[in-house]
C-alpha positions, 0 to 999 in steps of 0.5 A: 500500500505504501511502495515508497516506504517499502523501498526506504525500508528495503535499503535501510534508509531513515524516513523523515516526516515534518511534524507539528507547526513550525511557523511556516505559513503563519499569518498568511492567507489560508496559512499558506495552504498548509493543512496542520492536521497532516502534521500530527505525529500520531499519523506515524504510529501506523507507519511505525507498526507497518514498517518496524525496521524502518527508522522514522524521524519526526522533524521538529518539536511537534507543536501543538502535539508534543505529547503525541510525538513523545508517546509515539516515540516512547512506544515505538523504538524505530521512531526518533525526534529531531529538534529543528525548527524551533529555538530550544528556549521555546521547547515544551518542558516535557520534550526536554524532560524526555530528551533527558530520560526515556528518549535520550538515545533517539533525540537529534540535533537540528537548527533549521538553518538559515532560519535559525543559525547553529550559533543561536540554536547552540546558545539556546540549547545550553540554557534549555535544561538539557543534562550535560551527559545527554548533549553529546548524543543529541548533537552527534552520537544519536545521529551516528547510530541512526545513520549506521555510521558506527558500523563497519562497511559491509562487503569489504573494500580491497586494499590492492 
């Protein structure tokens, strides 16, 4: 029923989905035509069940559905959350709480450059309540694992 997901899963690639309301279209006539209901992260629950080996990244804090995003990611081990699209100073407290605890291994850095510069994002990240011990994972380690960069290449390369 979802051939694109089948191909993504077959090749072991992660799939990233926009979730929540990042401000794009805000205040524009008809919200720029963006339908917010389709960015509710709860829609990814079915995808996570139907493709349990495909890694799913929910892009952005999922305003106004942060609790739903945390629920899906906590319940489905193949679901990740990226932090792009918002300055960390605006993150809901429950997102920081879960990033510090239950989801510390599945939360990913993202600045949303050029709308938010990495420098501003990092400054706000330092002040948003994240535990120092989870920061390296969020900033790099979790992405390394998600992308399989921590595994040796398969098939071998001849050194001749």
